[in-house]
C-alpha positions in Angstrom: -14.2 97.0 93.5 -11.4 94.7 94.3 -9.1 95.5 97.5 -5.6 95.5 96.9 -4.0 92.5 98.4 -1.7 93.1 101.0 2.4 93.5 100.1 3.5 90.3 102.1 0.9 88.5 99.7 1.4 89.8 96.4 5.5 89.2 97.3 4.4 85.4 97.4 2.4 84.9 94.5 5.2 87.1 92.4 7.7 84.4 93.7 5.1 81.6 92.8 4.6 82.6 89.3 8.6 83.3 89.2 9.1 79.6 90.0 6.2 78.4 87.7 4.1 77.3 90.6 0.1 78.0 90.4 -0.6 80.3 93.0 -3.7 79.2 94.6 -3.3 75.3 93.9 -3.4 73.7 97.5 -0.6 72.9 99.5 -0.4 71.4 103.0 -4.3 72.7 102.9 -3.3 76.0 102.2 -2.8 78.0 98.9 0.2 77.5 97.5 1.4 81.4 97.9 1.1 80.8 101.7 4.0 78.4 101.9 6.6 81.0 100.7 5.4 83.7 103.2 8.9 83.2 105.5 11.1 83.6 102.0 9.3 86.8 101.7 9.1 88.0 105.5 13.2 87.2 105.2 14.0 89.3 102.3 11.2 92.4 103.7 12.8 92.0 107.1 16.7 92.5 105.7 15.4 95.3 102.9 13.3 97.8 104.9 13.3 99.5 108.1 11.9 98.4 111.3 9.3 101.1 111.0 8.6 99.6 107.5 8.2 96.3 108.0 5.6 97.2 111.2 3.5 99.2 108.3 3.8 95.9 105.9 2.8 93.6 109.2 0.2 95.8 109.9 -1.2 96.0 106.8 -1.4 92.6 106.4 -3.0 91.9 109.5 -5.9 94.4 108.7 -7.1 92.1 105.2 -7.4 89.1 107.6 
């Protein structure tokens, strides 16, 4: 059974898709979607409460 990807990863992959970029193509040695995490974080921090943001970050770290 596949694990659900963390919210930040899902959001970054969605940005790739919306921009017509391949999610897993290597960009600067990492998957393309990882290059969009800064933008994802900016939006999530603005949209979520500090508690929700901390929970999202915690979910992300538990998938590492």
